[in-house]
C-alpha positions in Angstrom: 99.6 -56.4 125.4 101.1 -55.9 128.8 103.9 -53.3 129.3 106.6 -55.3 131.1 107.8 -52.2 132.9 104.4 -51.8 134.6 104.6 -55.3 136.1 108.4 -55.3 136.8 108.1 -52.3 139.1 106.7 -54.8 141.7 109.3 -57.5 141.3 110.8 -58.3 144.7 108.5 -55.9 146.6 106.8 -56.7 149.9 103.6 -55.1 151.3 101.8 -55.7 154.6 98.1 -55.6 155.4 95.5 -56.8 157.7 92.8 -59.2 156.5 89.1 -59.3 157.5 90.0 -61.4 160.6 92.5 -58.7 161.6 95.4 -61.1 161.0 98.8 -59.8 159.8 99.4 -60.4 156.1 102.5 -60.0 154.0 102.5 -60.0 150.2 105.5 -60.6 148.1 105.5 -60.1 144.3 107.7 -61.8 141.7 107.4 -60.8 138.1 109.0 -62.0 134.9 108.3 -63.8 131.7 107.4 -67.5 131.3 109.3 -69.1 128.5 107.8 -72.0 126.6 109.5 -74.8 124.8 108.6 -73.2 121.4 110.5 -70.1 122.5 107.4 -67.9 123.0 107.0 -66.0 126.3 104.3 -64.5 128.4 104.6 -62.0 131.2 103.5 -63.0 134.7 103.0 -61.8 138.2 103.4 -64.3 141.0 101.7 -63.2 144.2 102.9 -64.8 147.5 100.8 -64.3 150.6 101.7 -65.2 154.2 99.1 -64.8 157.0 99.7 -64.9 160.8 96.8 -66.5 162.5 95.6 -65.8 166.1 97.5 -68.9 167.2 100.7 -67.3 165.8 101.0 -69.9 163.0 102.0 -68.7 159.5 100.1 -70.0 156.5 101.3 -69.3 153.0 99.6 -69.2 149.6 100.5 -68.2 146.2 98.9 -67.4 142.9 100.5 -67.2 139.4 98.8 -64.7 137.2 99.3 -64.5 133.5 96.0 -62.8 132.5 94.6 -59.4 133.3 98.0 -58.2 134.4 97.2 -54.6 133.5 94.3 -54.7 136.0 96.4 -56.5 138.6 99.3 -54.1 138.3 96.9 -51.1 138.6 95.4 -52.7 141.7 98.9 -53.1 143.2 99.9 -49.5 142.2 96.8 -48.2 144.0 97.7 -50.1 147.2 95.1 -52.8 147.1 94.9 -56.5 146.2 91.7 -58.5 145.6 92.7 -61.9 147.1 89.8 -64.3 146.1 87.1 -61.8 147.0 88.8 -60.1 150.0 90.3 -56.7 149.4 93.6 -56.2 151.2 94.8 -52.6 151.7 98.5 -52.7 151.1 101.2 -50.7 152.7 104.4 -51.2 150.6 107.6 -51.7 152.7 110.9 -50.1 151.9 113.9 -52.4 151.2 115.2 -52.2 154.8 111.8 -53.2 156.3 111.2 -55.9 153.6 114.5 -57.7 154.0 113.8 -59.6 157.2 110.3 -60.5 155.9 111.8 -61.8 152.6 114.3 -63.9 154.6 111.7 -65.2 157.1 109.6 -66.8 154.3 112.5 -67.9 152.1 111.4 -65.5 149.4 115.1 -64.4 148.9 115.6 -67.3 146.5 112.9 -65.8 144.3 114.5 -62.5 143.7 
């Protein structure tokens, strides 16, 4: 059973990294509970990723995770993220640094 406080500590947080192509990457985390029509709930971590290519174009991806949340939250806590086989070393931004990034990608509507 996942401890909600362990995943909720990342809710609304932004990290930056460089990928294997040396491209700038921003990661945004949304956490919460999915509520089903029968009233049951499951915790989730929604990971949003934005990558700036060499051509200065932003590409965005996201992944909704409902399984192995303890492992994922431990990864995030240790400052890394395995994104489909590529390990990103994360540098978590403070609220002031994160605010313009959140606005740039429209993530403010997710908080």
